[in-house]
N, C-alpha and C positions, 0 to 999 in steps of 0.2 A: 461384810459385804453390803448388806442392806442398809446399814446406817449411813453410808455415804450419800445415797440418793434420797433417803427419806428425811434427811436433815435439811438440805438446801432448798428443795423444791417447795415444801410447804411454807417455809419462812418467806420465800419470794412471793408465793401466792397470797399469804396473809398480808404482807406489806402492800401488795397491789390492791387488794380488796379494801383494806382499811383506808387507804388513801383515795381510792376512786369511788368507792360505794360505801361511805360511812353509815348510811341509813340502814343498810342490811348486813353490816359487818358481823354482828353476833351470829346470825344464822349461817353465814358463810364460814366463820371460824369453826363452828361445830362440824359443818360438812367437810371442810378440808381435813380437820383432824381425824374424823371418822374414816375418810378415804385413805389417809396416810396410814393409819393403824391397820386397816384392812389389807393394803398393799404389803405392809411389813409382815403381817401374819402370813399372807399367802406365799411370799417369797421364802420365808423361813420354814413354813410348813412343808413346802415341796423341795426345798433345797437340800435337805438331808438325803432323801432318796436319789435325788438328781446327782449330788456329789459322789454318792457311792457308785452310781452307774457310769457317769461320764468323767469324773475327776473335777477337782476344784478349780482348775484353770479355765476350763470351758464355761463352767457356771458363773464364774466371776466376769468373764469377758461378755457373756450374754447379758448379765445384769448391768454391767457397765455401759453397754450399747443402749440398753433400754433407758437408762438414767440419762445418758448423753442426749439421746433423741428427744426426751422430754424437755431437757434444758434448751436445746436448740429450737424447739418449737415455741419457746417463750421470747425469743428474740424479736419476732415481728411485733410483739405488744409494746416493746420499747419504742419502736419507730412509728407505729400506726395506732397505738392504744387510744390517743386522744380523739383521732378521727373516728375510730370504731365506736367510742362511747358517745360521740356527738358533743364533746366538751369543747366549746369555743372560748370559754372564759379563762382558761389557763390554770385555774385552781379549783379546789373542791368548794370554795366558798365558805369554809370554816375559819373561825378565828379562835385563838386561844386567849382566854381571859380569866 
């Protein structure tokens, strides 16, 4: 249950950070991974008792809704990310050599 959401969201966030903020990418990568592991631990730590009390379908649906909400909140970054960052150049300015 938890792997579904903790796989896609951090990868999207890491890609965004590396592309848009290369100067602070290493610190952000550590923060994203720590947060991902903390969320996964908390979900799995509480899920056992929660499943025993409520049943696995309800637990799965709540986790699915939380992950879906997080994914939907990322959509505005696709459309407004450049404006929010103040990036008018269209690129990060990095070149691969």
